[in-house]
NUVEXDREN-234790 format. One record per residue (C-alpha): residue number from 1; residue in three letters; x, y, z. Coordinates in Angstrom, 3 decimals. Layout:
BEGIN
  num  residu         X         Y         Z
  NUM     ALA         X         Y         Z
...
This chain:
BEGIN
  num  residu         X         Y         Z
    1     MET   -14.867     9.714   -17.558
    2     ALA   -17.454     8.533   -15.407
    3     ASN   -19.526    11.124   -13.380
    4     ILE   -21.003     9.086   -11.156
    5     LYS   -18.412     9.029    -7.853
    6     SER   -18.796     4.980    -7.523
    7     ALA   -17.788     4.296   -10.976
    8     ILE   -14.873     6.374    -9.859
    9     LYS   -14.362     4.284    -7.262
   10     ARG   -14.405     1.202    -9.535
   11     ILE   -12.096     2.362   -12.804
   12     ASP    -9.588     2.686    -9.448
   13     VAL   -10.171    -0.634    -8.168
   14     THR   -10.022    -2.259   -11.989
   15     LYS    -7.342    -0.761   -12.079
   16     LYS    -5.427    -2.383    -8.623
   17     GLN    -6.811    -6.187   -10.010
   18     THR    -5.676    -5.511   -13.652
   19     LEU    -2.377    -4.288   -12.164
   20     ARG    -2.264    -7.640    -9.440
   21     ASN    -4.169   -10.103   -12.038
   22     LYS    -1.253    -9.136   -14.785
   23     THR     1.424    -9.475   -12.312
   24     ILE     0.309   -12.635   -11.361
   25     LYS    -0.119   -14.442   -14.917
   26     THR     3.650   -12.780   -15.682
   27     GLY     5.432   -14.949   -13.136
   28     ILE     3.913   -17.624   -14.117
   29     LYS     5.092   -17.602   -17.450
   30     THR     8.616   -16.725   -16.530
   31     SER     8.838   -20.141   -13.994
   32     ILE     7.002   -22.200   -16.872
   33     ARG     9.955   -20.855   -19.160
   34     LYS    12.459   -21.373   -16.614
   35     PHE    11.329   -25.459   -16.287
   36     GLU    11.104   -25.128   -20.066
   37     ASP    15.193   -24.065   -19.816
   38     ALA    16.211   -26.655   -17.159
   39     LEU    14.483   -29.005   -19.455
   40     GLU    16.567   -27.751   -22.567
   41     ASN    19.533   -28.165   -20.503
   42     GLY    19.071   -32.048   -19.586
   43     ASN    18.484   -30.668   -15.600
   44     VAL    15.994   -33.039   -14.728
   45     ASP    16.199   -32.755   -10.839
   46     GLU    15.870   -28.265   -11.092
   47     ALA    13.483   -28.602   -13.198
   48     ARG    11.442   -31.686   -10.836
   49     GLU    11.724   -28.727    -8.337
   50     LEU    10.861   -26.314   -10.854
   51     LEU     7.739   -27.534   -11.267
   52     ARG     6.301   -27.306    -7.706
   53     THR     7.056   -23.799    -8.280
   54     VAL     4.534   -23.166   -11.279
   55     ASP     1.891   -25.608    -9.934
   56     LYS     1.895   -23.698    -6.982
   57     LYS     1.989   -20.549    -8.396
   58     MET    -1.247   -21.530   -11.206
   59     LYS    -3.463   -23.629    -8.254
   60     LYS    -3.216   -20.057    -6.253
   61     ALA    -4.060   -18.919    -9.620
   62     ALA    -6.669   -20.944   -10.188
   63     SER    -8.170   -20.298    -6.673
   64     LYS    -8.790   -15.861    -6.925
   65     ASN    -9.759   -16.725   -10.665
   66     ILE    -7.148   -15.392   -11.964
   67     ILE    -7.023   -17.780   -15.256
   68     HIS    -9.017   -21.214   -15.054
   69     LYS    -9.272   -23.780   -13.204
   70     ASN    -8.997   -26.446   -16.160
   71     ALA    -6.737   -23.617   -17.886
   72     ALA    -4.613   -24.593   -15.277
   73     ALA    -5.205   -28.616   -15.046
   74     ARG    -4.374   -28.154   -18.435
   75     LYS    -0.905   -25.781   -18.905
   76     MET     0.373   -28.200   -15.542
   77     SER    -0.190   -30.953   -18.017
   78     ARG     0.985   -30.197   -20.097
   79     LEU     4.535   -28.694   -18.976
   80     SER     4.410   -32.848   -16.749
   81     LYS     3.802   -34.562   -19.513
   82     LYS     7.342   -32.680   -21.503
   83     LEU     8.976   -33.638   -17.748
   84     GLY     7.461   -37.479   -18.894
   85     MET     9.179   -37.410   -22.408
   86     ALA    12.679   -35.571   -20.030
   87     ASN    13.592   -38.933   -17.793
């Protein structure tokens, strides 16, 4: 455990940031799962709407450096490709 006051504060801040990042990443994964389930069930219109929400969440996370912008772009590209094949 840290003894210096600023180090203790940094530990607390890091814990809060980690929790926030984890919830955002989990939300993205849940949205992706819903999108893939919709595609699997043949609901193309619903999948299209879900893809929009996934895109929004990914871009927001990338802009806040929660995930890398290229990783977000790569995942969106793959999901869009899946949607294109379903049509």
